[in-house]
C-alpha positions in Angstrom: 7.1 242.0 87.0 6.1 241.3 90.8 8.6 239.4 92.9 7.8 236.2 95.3 9.5 236.3 98.7 9.1 233.0 101.0 9.9 232.6 104.0 9.5 230.2 107.6 10.3 226.8 106.9 12.9 224.4 108.7 12.4 221.2 111.0 9.9 220.6 113.1 8.5 217.2 115.4 5.7 216.5 114.9 3.7 218.4 116.9 5.2 220.8 116.2 4.3 224.7 114.6 5.7 226.6 112.0 4.5 230.2 110.3 5.2 230.4 106.4 5.6 234.5 104.9 4.9 235.5 101.3 5.5 238.5 100.6 4.4 240.2 96.8 6.1 243.3 95.5 7.0 245.2 92.5 5.5 248.1 90.3 1.4 248.6 90.6 -0.4 245.3 90.0 -3.1 244.0 91.3 -3.2 240.7 93.7 -6.3 238.3 92.7 -5.5 234.9 95.5 -2.3 234.3 96.8 -1.9 230.5 97.7 0.3 227.8 98.7 1.5 224.9 97.3 3.8 222.3 98.1 5.4 219.6 96.5 6.9 216.0 98.1 9.7 213.7 97.3 8.9 212.0 94.0 5.1 213.6 94.0 2.8 216.3 92.1 3.0 219.4 92.9 -0.7 220.1 94.9 -2.7 223.3 96.6 -2.4 223.4 100.5 -4.3 226.6 101.0 -5.3 229.9 98.8 -7.0 233.3 99.4 -8.9 235.7 97.0 -7.4 239.2 98.0 -11.0 240.3 97.1 -13.8 239.0 99.7 -11.0 237.0 101.4 -13.1 233.5 101.0 -10.4 231.0 101.8 -9.7 227.3 100.4 -7.7 224.5 102.4 -7.2 220.8 101.0 -9.1 218.3 103.4 -5.4 217.2 104.5 -4.7 220.3 106.4 -8.4 221.4 107.4 -8.3 222.3 111.2 -4.6 222.1 111.4 -3.5 225.2 108.9 -4.6 228.7 109.1 -4.0 231.1 106.0 -4.3 235.0 107.3 -2.9 238.2 105.2 -2.1 242.1 105.4 -3.6 243.5 102.5 -1.5 246.7 103.1 2.2 244.6 102.5 0.8 242.4 100.4 1.4 239.3 102.6 -0.1 236.4 103.8 0.6 233.3 106.2 0.2 230.0 106.7 0.2 229.0 110.5 0.9 225.1 110.5 0.2 223.7 113.9 -0.5 220.0 115.0 2.7 219.0 111.8 2.9 215.5 110.5 5.6 213.8 109.1 3.4 213.5 105.8 3.6 217.6 105.8 6.8 217.6 104.4 7.7 219.2 101.6 9.0 222.0 100.2 6.3 224.7 99.6 5.8 227.1 97.2 3.7 230.8 96.8 1.6 231.6 94.3 0.8 234.8 93.6 -2.0 235.8 90.8 -2.2 239.4 90.0 -4.0 241.0 86.6 0.1 240.7 85.1 0.4 236.8 85.5 1.1 233.9 87.9 4.3 234.6 89.6 5.9 231.7 92.2 8.6 232.0 95.6 11.2 230.0 95.1 10.1 227.6 97.8 11.0 227.0 101.5 10.9 223.4 102.4 9.1 221.8 105.5 10.0 218.7 107.0 8.4 216.6 110.0 10.6 213.6 110.6 8.7 210.5 111.4 
């Protein structure tokens, strides 16, 4: 079993910044990738950004390119999402996904609110 724990959400004014953290832990496992998804009220869950653990290649959805940045701490099996220049349309529950050799594991979600 792998536990995925997110932190760092909150309320921030438009133009502000937040940093989300996601830590995966558990008995021996290999991480394939970690990523962030978000789900706004009344909408489906969308991929925001992800990073391949082997090689470190990243993907960002067009709407966050240039504003959001992924980084990671391999030793801690942790990924960070630095979110700058936040907009009201970034308001959503953000979920972390950890894909491993034992399956895919999701965090509980963390709320990000950017008032309009």
